[in-house]
All heavy atoms as a GROMACS GRO file, in nm:
protein
  514
    1MET      N    1   8.259   3.283   0.874
    1MET     CA    2   8.312   3.414   0.829
    1MET      C    3   8.382   3.485   0.944
    1MET      O    4   8.493   3.536   0.927
    1MET     CB    5   8.193   3.499   0.774
    1MET     CG    6   8.234   3.633   0.733
    1MET     SD    7   8.291   3.626   0.565
    1MET     CE    8   8.308   3.793   0.529
    2LEU      N    9   8.318   3.479   1.062
    2LEU     CA   10   8.377   3.548   1.178
    2LEU      C   11   8.503   3.478   1.223
    2LEU      O   12   8.600   3.547   1.261
    2LEU     CB   13   8.273   3.552   1.288
    2LEU     CG   14   8.321   3.629   1.416
    2LEU    CD1   15   8.344   3.772   1.386
    2LEU    CD2   16   8.214   3.613   1.526
    3GLU      N   17   8.505   3.346   1.220
    3GLU     CA   18   8.627   3.272   1.261
    3GLU      C   19   8.743   3.302   1.167
    3GLU      O   20   8.858   3.316   1.210
    3GLU     CB   21   8.600   3.123   1.268
    3GLU     CG   22   8.509   3.080   1.378
    3GLU     CD   23   8.571   3.107   1.514
    3GLU    OE1   24   8.692   3.084   1.531
    3GLU    OE2   25   8.495   3.152   1.605
    4GLY      N   26   8.717   3.312   1.039
    4GLY     CA   27   8.821   3.347   0.944
    4GLY      C   28   8.880   3.487   0.969
    4GLY      O   29   8.998   3.506   0.961
    5ALA      N   30   8.788   3.581   0.997
    5ALA     CA   31   8.834   3.716   1.025
    5ALA      C   32   8.913   3.720   1.152
    5ALA      O   33   9.015   3.796   1.160
    5ALA     CB   34   8.714   3.809   1.034
    6LYS      N   35   8.874   3.643   1.254
    6LYS     CA   36   8.953   3.637   1.375
    6LYS      C   37   9.093   3.584   1.353
    6LYS      O   38   9.192   3.629   1.402
    6LYS     CB   39   8.881   3.551   1.482
    6LYS     CG   40   8.764   3.625   1.545
    6LYS     CD   41   8.672   3.539   1.626
    6LYS     CE   42   8.734   3.456   1.728
    6LYS     NZ   43   8.635   3.392   1.819
    7SER      N   44   9.098   3.478   1.267
    7SER     CA   45   9.232   3.419   1.239
    7SER      C   46   9.320   3.518   1.160
    7SER      O   47   9.444   3.527   1.189
    7SER     CB   48   9.214   3.292   1.155
    7SER     OG   49   9.146   3.191   1.232
    8ILE      N   50   9.264   3.588   1.065
    8ILE     CA   51   9.341   3.688   0.991
    8ILE      C   52   9.387   3.801   1.083
    8ILE      O   53   9.500   3.843   1.077
    8ILE     CB   54   9.257   3.743   0.874
    8ILE    CG1   55   9.238   3.634   0.768
    8ILE    CG2   56   9.325   3.866   0.812
    8ILE    CD1   57   9.141   3.672   0.658
    9GLY      N   58   9.302   3.845   1.172
    9GLY     CA   59   9.340   3.951   1.268
    9GLY      C   60   9.449   3.908   1.361
    9GLY      O   61   9.541   3.982   1.387
   10ALA      N   62   9.434   3.788   1.413
   10ALA     CA   63   9.539   3.738   1.506
   10ALA      C   64   9.674   3.718   1.429
   10ALA      O   65   9.778   3.742   1.482
   10ALA     CB   66   9.494   3.605   1.568
   11GLY      N   67   9.667   3.673   1.305
   11GLY     CA   68   9.784   3.655   1.227
   11GLY      C   69   9.853   3.790   1.198
   11GLY      O   70   9.975   3.802   1.204
   12ALA      N   71   9.770   3.889   1.166
   12ALA     CA   72   9.827   4.024   1.141
   12ALA      C   73   9.887   4.083   1.269
   12ALA      O   74   9.990   4.154   1.257
   12ALA     CB   75   9.714   4.113   1.085
   13ALA      N   76   9.828   4.052   1.382
   13ALA     CA   77   9.884   4.106   1.509
   13ALA      C   78  10.022   4.040   1.542
   13ALA      O   79  10.105   4.100   1.601
   13ALA     CB   80   9.786   4.082   1.622
   14THR      N   81  10.038   3.914   1.498
   14THR     CA   82  10.167   3.845   1.531
   14THR      C   83  10.278   3.889   1.435
   14THR      O   84  10.395   3.856   1.460
   14THR     CB   85  10.148   3.694   1.527
   14THR    OG1   86  10.101   3.655   1.400
   14THR    CG2   87  10.055   3.648   1.636
   15ILE      N   88  10.247   3.956   1.329
   15ILE     CA   89  10.354   4.010   1.241
   15ILE      C   90  10.444   4.106   1.316
   15ILE      O   91  10.563   4.118   1.285
   15ILE     CB   92  10.290   4.077   1.116
   15ILE    CG1   93  10.225   3.967   1.028
   15ILE    CG2   94  10.394   4.155   1.039
   15ILE    CD1   95  10.153   4.021   0.910
   16ALA      N   96  10.392   4.167   1.421
   16ALA     CA   97  10.476   4.258   1.498
   16ALA      C   98  10.587   4.185   1.566
   16ALA      O   99  10.688   4.250   1.606
   16ALA     CB  100  10.390   4.329   1.602
   17SER      N  101  10.578   4.052   1.587
   17SER     CA  102  10.686   3.976   1.643
   17SER      C  103  10.811   3.981   1.552
   17SER      O  104  10.925   3.989   1.601
   17SER     CB  105  10.646   3.833   1.669
   17SER     OG  106  10.542   3.829   1.754
   18ALA      N  107  10.789   3.978   1.423
   18ALA     CA  108  10.902   3.989   1.328
   18ALA      C  109  10.962   4.128   1.337
   18ALA      O  110  11.086   4.142   1.332
   18ALA     CB  111  10.855   3.962   1.188
   19GLY      N  112  10.878   4.227   1.351
   19GLY     CA  113  10.927   4.364   1.371
   19GLY      C  114  11.012   4.382   1.494
   19GLY      O  115  11.114   4.450   1.497
   20ALA      N  116  10.966   4.313   1.598
   20ALA     CA  117  11.038   4.322   1.728
   20ALA      C  118  11.177   4.249   1.713
   20ALA      O  119  11.274   4.296   1.766
   20ALA     CB  120  10.959   4.257   1.838
   21ALA      N  121  11.180   4.138   1.641
   21ALA     CA  122  11.309   4.072   1.621
   21ALA      C  123  11.405   4.157   1.543
   21ALA      O  124  11.523   4.166   1.573
   21ALA     CB  125  11.283   3.940   1.545
   22VAL      N  126  11.355   4.229   1.441
   22VAL     CA  127  11.439   4.324   1.368
   22VAL      C  128  11.486   4.438   1.453
   22VAL      O  129  11.602   4.477   1.453
   22VAL     CB  130  11.367   4.376   1.243
   22VAL    CG1  131  11.444   4.490   1.176
   22VAL    CG2  132  11.337   4.266   1.143
   23GLY      N  133  11.398   4.488   1.542
   23GLY     CA  134  11.436   4.594   1.633
   23GLY      C  135  11.543   4.552   1.730
   23GLY      O  136  11.636   4.628   1.762
   24ILE      N  137  11.529   4.430   1.782
   24ILE     CA  138  11.635   4.380   1.876
   24ILE      C  139  11.769   4.366   1.806
   24ILE      O  140  11.872   4.395   1.856
   24ILE     CB  141  11.590   4.244   1.937
   24ILE    CG1  142  11.477   4.274   2.038
   24ILE    CG2  143  11.702   4.175   2.010
   24ILE    CD1  144  11.413   4.148   2.095
   25GLY      N  145  11.766   4.318   1.679
   25GLY     CA  146  11.886   4.310   1.599
   25GLY      C  147  11.949   4.446   1.580
   25GLY      O  148  12.072   4.463   1.587
   26ASN      N  149  11.869   4.548   1.553
   26ASN     CA  150  11.920   4.682   1.537
   26ASN      C  151  11.979   4.736   1.664
   26ASN      O  152  12.088   4.804   1.663
   26ASN     CB  153  11.813   4.775   1.487
   26ASN     CG  154  11.778   4.756   1.340
   26ASN    OD1  155  11.860   4.705   1.267
   26ASN    ND2  156  11.660   4.798   1.301
   27VAL      N  157  11.917   4.710   1.777
   27VAL     CA  158  11.969   4.758   1.906
   27VAL      C  159  12.105   4.692   1.932
   27VAL      O  160  12.202   4.757   1.971
   27VAL     CB  161  11.871   4.732   2.019
   27VAL    CG1  162  11.935   4.753   2.155
   27VAL    CG2  163  11.747   4.816   2.006
   28LEU      N  164  12.115   4.562   1.913
   28LEU     CA  165  12.240   4.492   1.938
   28LEU      C  166  12.351   4.540   1.842
   28LEU      O  167  12.461   4.562   1.881
   28LEU     CB  168  12.222   4.340   1.923
   28LEU     CG  169  12.338   4.253   1.948
   28LEU    CD1  170  12.385   4.268   2.093
   28LEU    CD2  171  12.306   4.109   1.918
   29SER      N  172  12.312   4.557   1.718
   29SER     CA  173  12.410   4.604   1.621
   29SER      C  174  12.463   4.743   1.655
   29SER      O  175  12.581   4.768   1.650
   29SER     CB  176  12.346   4.607   1.478
   29SER     OG  177  12.430   4.672   1.386
   30SER      N  178  12.374   4.832   1.688
   30SER     CA  179  12.412   4.966   1.731
   30SER      C  180  12.498   4.968   1.857
   30SER      O  181  12.594   5.045   1.870
   30SER     CB  182  12.291   5.053   1.754
   30SER     OG  183  12.217   5.069   1.633
   31SER      N  184  12.468   4.877   1.950
   31SER     CA  185  12.547   4.868   2.072
   31SER      C  186  12.689   4.821   2.041
   31SER      O  187  12.787   4.874   2.097
   31SER     CB  188  12.477   4.770   2.170
   31SER     OG  189  12.557   4.749   2.281
   32ILE      N  190  12.699   4.720   1.953
   32ILE     CA  191  12.834   4.674   1.919
   32ILE      C  192  12.912   4.778   1.847
   32ILE      O  193  13.033   4.799   1.872
   32ILE     CB  194  12.822   4.544   1.833
   32ILE    CG1  195  12.768   4.427   1.920
   32ILE    CG2  196  12.953   4.506   1.767
   32ILE    CD1  197  12.733   4.306   1.841
   33HIS      N  198  12.850   4.852   1.756
   33HIS     CA  199  12.918   4.959   1.680
   33HIS      C  200  12.966   5.071   1.778
   33HIS      O  201  13.074   5.122   1.765
   33HIS     CB  202  12.827   5.016   1.576
   33HIS     CG  203  12.819   4.931   1.451
   33HIS    ND1  204  12.911   4.929   1.353
   33HIS    CD2  205  12.719   4.843   1.415
   33HIS    CE1  206  12.876   4.843   1.259
   33HIS    NE2  207  12.759   4.790   1.298
   34SER      N  208  12.878   5.105   1.874
   34SER     CA  209  12.916   5.214   1.962
   34SER      C  210  13.030   5.177   2.056
   34SER      O  211  13.121   5.256   2.081
   34SER     CB  212  12.796   5.258   2.044
   34SER     OG  213  12.756   5.157   2.135
   35VAL      N  214  13.034   5.051   2.100
   35VAL     CA  215  13.143   5.006   2.188
   35VAL      C  216  13.273   4.993   2.102
   35VAL      O  217  13.381   5.024   2.154
   35VAL     CB  218  13.106   4.874   2.255
   35VAL    CG1  219  13.228   4.812   2.323
   35VAL    CG2  220  12.996   4.893   2.359
   36ALA      N  221  13.258   4.955   1.980
   36ALA     CA  222  13.378   4.945   1.895
   36ALA      C  223  13.439   5.082   1.866
   36ALA      O  224  13.558   5.098   1.855
   36ALA     CB  225  13.343   4.875   1.763
   37ARG      N  226  13.352   5.180   1.856
   37ARG     CA  227  13.400   5.318   1.828
   37ARG      C  228  13.457   5.386   1.948
   37ARG      O  229  13.555   5.458   1.940
   37ARG     CB  230  13.287   5.405   1.767
   37ARG     CG  231  13.256   5.373   1.629
   37ARG     CD  232  13.137   5.463   1.586
   37ARG     NE  233  13.098   5.434   1.452
   37ARG     CZ  234  13.134   5.503   1.346
   37ARG    NH1  235  13.211   5.608   1.360
   37ARG    NH2  236  13.096   5.467   1.225
   38ASN      N  237  13.397   5.363   2.066
   38ASN     CA  238  13.438   5.428   2.186
   38ASN      C  239  13.427   5.332   2.305
   38ASN      O  240  13.325   5.332   2.375
   38ASN     CB  241  13.357   5.555   2.213
   38ASN     CG  242  13.416   5.647   2.312
   38ASN    OD1  243  13.516   5.610   2.376
   38ASN    ND2  244  13.359   5.764   2.331
   39PRO      N  245  13.526   5.252   2.333
   39PRO     CA  246  13.518   5.150   2.435
   39PRO      C  247  13.508   5.210   2.576
   39PRO      O  248  13.460   5.143   2.668
   39PRO     CB  249  13.650   5.074   2.422
   39PRO     CG  250  13.702   5.103   2.291
   39PRO     CD  251  13.650   5.239   2.250
   40SER      N  252  13.552   5.332   2.594
   40SER     CA  253  13.543   5.391   2.729
   40SER      C  254  13.400   5.417   2.775
   40SER      O  255  13.371   5.433   2.894
   40SER     CB  256  13.625   5.522   2.735
   40SER     OG  257  13.567   5.619   2.651
   41LEU      N  258  13.304   5.426   2.682
   41LEU     CA  259  13.167   5.446   2.715
   41LEU      C  260  13.082   5.317   2.712
   41LEU      O  261  12.959   5.320   2.698
   41LEU     CB  262  13.105   5.550   2.619
   41LEU     CG  263  13.155   5.689   2.632
   41LEU    CD1  264  13.089   5.777   2.525
   41LEU    CD2  265  13.126   5.745   2.767
   42ALA      N  266  13.150   5.201   2.730
   42ALA     CA  267  13.080   5.077   2.718
   42ALA      C  268  12.974   5.059   2.828
   42ALA      O  269  12.867   5.009   2.801
   42ALA     CB  270  13.182   4.960   2.725
   43LYS      N  271  13.001   5.097   2.948
   43LYS     CA  272  12.906   5.085   3.058
   43LYS      C  273  12.780   5.168   3.036
   43LYS      O  274  12.670   5.123   3.053
   43LYS     CB  275  12.970   5.117   3.194
   43LYS     CG  276  13.065   5.013   3.242
   43LYS     CD  277  13.116   5.040   3.379
   43LYS     CE  278  13.215   4.937   3.417
   43LYS     NZ  279  13.266   4.958   3.553
   44GLN      N  280  12.800   5.291   2.994
   44GLN     CA  281  12.684   5.380   2.967
   44GLN      C  282  12.606   5.328   2.847
   44GLN      O  283  12.483   5.330   2.848
   44GLN     CB  284  12.733   5.520   2.940
   44GLN     CG  285  12.621   5.620   2.923
   44GLN     CD  286  12.672   5.760   2.900
   44GLN    OE1  287  12.790   5.781   2.884
   44GLN    NE2  288  12.579   5.855   2.894
   45SER      N  289  12.673   5.281   2.746
   45SER     CA  290  12.607   5.229   2.625
   45SER      C  291  12.533   5.103   2.658
   45SER      O  292  12.425   5.080   2.603
   45SER     CB  293  12.717   5.200   2.520
   45SER     OG  294  12.658   5.136   2.410
   46PHE      N  295  12.584   5.023   2.751
   46PHE     CA  296  12.512   4.899   2.789
   46PHE      C  297  12.380   4.933   2.853
   46PHE      O  298  12.277   4.864   2.826
   46PHE     CB  299  12.599   4.817   2.884
   46PHE     CG  300  12.532   4.689   2.924
   46PHE    CD1  301  12.530   4.582   2.832
   46PHE    CD2  302  12.482   4.672   3.053
   46PHE    CE1  303  12.470   4.463   2.872
   46PHE    CE2  304  12.424   4.554   3.092
   46PHE     CZ  305  12.418   4.447   2.999
   47GLY      N  306  12.372   5.031   2.933
   47GLY     CA  307  12.246   5.074   2.996
   47GLY      C  308  12.143   5.114   2.893
   47GLY      O  309  12.027   5.080   2.900
   48TYR      N  310  12.189   5.193   2.795
   48TYR     CA  311  12.098   5.232   2.687
   48TYR      C  312  12.052   5.114   2.602
   48TYR      O  313  11.937   5.107   2.558
   48TYR     CB  314  12.160   5.340   2.599
   48TYR     CG  315  12.180   5.472   2.670
   48TYR    CD1  316  12.299   5.541   2.653
   48TYR    CD2  317  12.077   5.527   2.743
   48TYR    CE1  318  12.316   5.664   2.714
   48TYR    CE2  319  12.096   5.651   2.806
   48TYR     CZ  320  12.213   5.717   2.792
   48TYR     OH  321  12.230   5.839   2.852
   49ALA      N  322  12.142   5.016   2.584
   49ALA     CA  323  12.106   4.898   2.505
   49ALA      C  324  11.999   4.816   2.580
   49ALA      O  325  11.905   4.769   2.517
   49ALA     CB  326  12.229   4.813   2.479
   50ILE      N  327  12.012   4.804   2.711
   50ILE     CA  328  11.914   4.729   2.786
   50ILE      C  329  11.779   4.797   2.780
   50ILE      O  330  11.673   4.735   2.768
   50ILE     CB  331  11.960   4.712   2.935
   50ILE    CG1  332  12.083   4.626   2.938
   50ILE    CG2  333  11.848   4.658   3.025
   50ILE    CD1  334  12.058   4.481   2.893
   51LEU      N  335  11.778   4.930   2.786
   51LEU     CA  336  11.654   5.005   2.772
   51LEU      C  337  11.591   4.981   2.636
   51LEU      O  338  11.468   4.963   2.626
   51LEU     CB  339  11.676   5.156   2.794
   51LEU     CG  340  11.558   5.248   2.781
   51LEU    CD1  341  11.456   5.215   2.892
   51LEU    CD2  342  11.598   5.389   2.788
   52GLY      N  343  11.673   4.983   2.533
   52GLY     CA  344  11.622   4.955   2.398
   52GLY      C  345  11.565   4.814   2.384
   52GLY      O  346  11.458   4.794   2.321
   53PHE      N  347  11.632   4.716   2.446
   53PHE     CA  348  11.578   4.578   2.442
   53PHE      C  349  11.447   4.574   2.512
   53PHE      O  350  11.352   4.507   2.465
   53PHE     CB  351  11.677   4.483   2.513
   53PHE     CG  352  11.796   4.446   2.429
   53PHE    CD1  353  11.921   4.457   2.484
   53PHE    CD2  354  11.784   4.401   2.300
   53PHE    CE1  355  12.034   4.423   2.409
   53PHE    CE2  356  11.898   4.365   2.228
   53PHE     CZ  357  12.021   4.378   2.282
   54ALA      N  358  11.435   4.638   2.629
   54ALA     CA  359  11.314   4.627   2.708
   54ALA      C  360  11.194   4.693   2.631
   54ALA      O  361  11.084   4.641   2.629
   54ALA     CB  362  11.333   4.701   2.838
   55LEU      N  363  11.219   4.808   2.572
   55LEU     CA  364  11.111   4.874   2.496
   55LEU      C  365  11.070   4.793   2.375
   55LEU      O  366  10.953   4.786   2.339
   55LEU     CB  367  11.154   5.017   2.457
   55LEU     CG  368  11.172   5.113   2.575
   55LEU    CD1  369  11.225   5.247   2.523
   55LEU    CD2  370  11.040   5.133   2.646
   56THR      N  371  11.164   4.734   2.308
   56THR     CA  372  11.132   4.655   2.189
   56THR      C  373  11.058   4.527   2.230
   56THR      O  374  10.960   4.490   2.162
   56THR     CB  375  11.261   4.614   2.114
   56THR    OG1  376  11.336   4.735   2.089
   56THR    CG2  377  11.230   4.546   1.985
   57GLU      N  378  11.093   4.466   2.337
   57GLU     CA  379  11.023   4.347   2.385
   57GLU      C  380  10.885   4.385   2.432
   57GLU      O  381  10.790   4.305   2.421
   57GLU     CB  382  11.101   4.280   2.500
   57GLU     CG  383  11.214   4.194   2.451
   57GLU     CD  384  11.173   4.075   2.370
   57GLU    OE1  385  11.068   4.012   2.404
   57GLU    OE2  386  11.237   4.049   2.272
   58ALA      N  387  10.865   4.502   2.487
   58ALA     CA  388  10.732   4.544   2.529
   58ALA      C  389  10.637   4.553   2.407
   58ALA      O  390  10.521   4.510   2.418
   58ALA     CB  391  10.738   4.678   2.601
   59ILE      N  392  10.693   4.601   2.297
   59ILE     CA  393  10.605   4.607   2.175
   59ILE      C  394  10.566   4.468   2.132
   59ILE      O  395  10.451   4.444   2.091
   59ILE     CB  396  10.685   4.678   2.063
   59ILE    CG1  397  10.719   4.815   2.105
   59ILE    CG2  398  10.612   4.669   1.929
   59ILE    CD1  399  10.656   4.928   2.034
   60ALA      N  400  10.656   4.373   2.137
   60ALA     CA  401  10.629   4.235   2.101
   60ALA      C  402  10.521   4.174   2.195
   60ALA      O  403  10.432   4.101   2.152
   60ALA     CB  404  10.756   4.152   2.100
   61LEU      N  405  10.534   4.201   2.321
   61LEU     CA  406  10.436   4.147   2.416
   61LEU      C  407  10.300   4.212   2.401
   61LEU      O  408  10.196   4.144   2.416
   61LEU     CB  409  10.485   4.169   2.563
   61LEU     CG  410  10.608   4.084   2.601
   61LEU    CD1  411  10.656   4.121   2.743
   61LEU    CD2  412  10.572   3.938   2.592
   62PHE      N  413  10.294   4.341   2.367
   62PHE     CA  414  10.164   4.400   2.337
   62PHE      C  415  10.100   4.340   2.214
   62PHE      O  416   9.979   4.316   2.211
   62PHE     CB  417  10.180   4.552   2.317
   62PHE     CG  418  10.207   4.627   2.444
   62PHE    CD1  419  10.293   4.732   2.442
   62PHE    CD2  420  10.144   4.593   2.559
   62PHE    CE1  421  10.320   4.804   2.557
   62PHE    CE2  422  10.169   4.664   2.680
   62PHE     CZ  423  10.255   4.769   2.680
   63ALA      N  424  10.179   4.311   2.109
   63ALA     CA  425  10.128   4.246   1.990
   63ALA      C  426  10.074   4.108   2.023
   63ALA      O  427   9.969   4.068   1.969
   63ALA     CB  428  10.235   4.242   1.881
   64LEU      N  429  10.148   4.033   2.103
   64LEU     CA  430  10.105   3.900   2.141
   64LEU      C  431   9.973   3.902   2.222
   64LEU      O  432   9.883   3.822   2.199
   64LEU     CB  433  10.213   3.830   2.222
   64LEU     CG  434  10.189   3.684   2.260
   64LEU    CD1  435  10.176   3.598   2.133
   64LEU    CD2  436  10.301   3.636   2.349
   65MET      N  437   9.966   4.005   2.308
   65MET     CA  438   9.841   4.022   2.388
   65MET      C  439   9.728   4.051   2.293
   65MET      O  440   9.612   4.002   2.311
   65MET     CB  441   9.859   4.133   2.488
   65MET     CG  442   9.739   4.156   2.576
   65MET     SD  443   9.760   4.300   2.684
   65MET     CE  444   9.771   4.433   2.570
   66MET      N  445   9.748   4.137   2.194
   66MET     CA  446   9.641   4.171   2.101
   66MET      C  447   9.599   4.046   2.019
   66MET      O  448   9.478   4.028   1.996
   66MET     CB  449   9.690   4.279   2.004
   66MET     CG  450   9.690   4.417   2.061
   66MET     SD  451   9.518   4.471   2.080
   66MET     CE  452   9.507   4.494   2.251
   67ALA      N  453   9.691   3.964   1.979
   67ALA     CA  454   9.656   3.845   1.908
   67ALA      C  455   9.573   3.750   1.992
   67ALA      O  456   9.473   3.694   1.940
   67ALA     CB  457   9.786   3.773   1.863
   68PHE      N  458   9.604   3.735   2.120
   68PHE     CA  459   9.523   3.652   2.208
   68PHE      C  460   9.388   3.715   2.229
   68PHE      O  461   9.286   3.643   2.234
   68PHE     CB  462   9.592   3.627   2.343
   68PHE     CG  463   9.702   3.529   2.334
   68PHE    CD1  464   9.820   3.549   2.401
   68PHE    CD2  465   9.693   3.413   2.259
   68PHE    CE1  466   9.927   3.457   2.398
   68PHE    CE2  467   9.795   3.319   2.251
   68PHE     CZ  468   9.913   3.346   2.318
   69LEU      N  469   9.381   3.843   2.245
   69LEU     CA  470   9.251   3.906   2.266
   69LEU      C  471   9.160   3.895   2.142
   69LEU      O  472   9.045   3.870   2.153
   69LEU     CB  473   9.271   4.060   2.297
   69LEU     CG  474   9.308   4.088   2.442
   69LEU    CD1  475   9.336   4.237   2.456
   69LEU    CD2  476   9.196   4.050   2.536
   70ILE      N  477   9.224   3.914   2.025
   70ILE     CA  478   9.144   3.899   1.901
   70ILE      C  479   9.087   3.757   1.884
   70ILE      O  480   8.972   3.738   1.850
   70ILE     CB  481   9.229   3.942   1.778
   70ILE    CG1  482   9.252   4.092   1.780
   70ILE    CG2  483   9.162   3.899   1.649
   70ILE    CD1  484   9.350   4.139   1.674
   71SER      N  485   9.172   3.660   1.914
   71SER     CA  486   9.131   3.522   1.893
   71SER      C  487   9.034   3.470   2.000
   71SER      O  488   8.956   3.381   1.970
   71SER     CB  489   9.250   3.426   1.884
   71SER     OG  490   9.321   3.428   2.006
   72SER      N  491   9.037   3.527   2.120
   72SER     CA  492   8.952   3.472   2.224
   72SER      C  493   8.831   3.556   2.260
   72SER      O  494   8.724   3.508   2.289
   72SER     CB  495   9.033   3.445   2.348
   72SER     OG  496   9.082   3.568   2.402
   73VAL      N  497   8.842   3.690   2.253
   73VAL     CA  498   8.733   3.774   2.298
   73VAL      C  499   8.634   3.814   2.188
   73VAL      O  500   8.517   3.798   2.203
   73VAL     CB  501   8.793   3.902   2.371
   73VAL    CG1  502   8.682   3.999   2.403
   73VAL    CG2  503   8.875   3.864   2.487
   74PHE      N  504   8.691   3.859   2.080
   74PHE     CA  505   8.602   3.909   1.976
   74PHE      C  506   8.541   3.799   1.892
   74PHE      O  507   8.583   3.694   1.881
   74PHE     CB  508   8.678   4.004   1.881
   74PHE     CG  509   8.724   4.130   1.953
   74PHE    CD1  510   8.858   4.152   1.976
   74PHE    CD2  511   8.631   4.222   1.998
   74PHE    CE1  512   8.900   4.265   2.040
   74PHE    CE2  513   8.677   4.335   2.061
   74PHE     CZ  514   8.811   4.356   2.085
   0.00000   0.00000   0.00000
């Protein structure tokens, strides 16, 4: 029973990886749209896009860490 609950919990924690993939797609899409609308702000927009990528990847890494903790510790 406990092993099954651990597997379900770890699986639920890895669903955040799909959310992170969608978030990265949204950041890239918004970056492309902003550069297409105003090319003179491409350098500033690129910095914001990198920040968005980093924050989205951090969420994915936290979810992966939770999945490993659920499967190994609890």
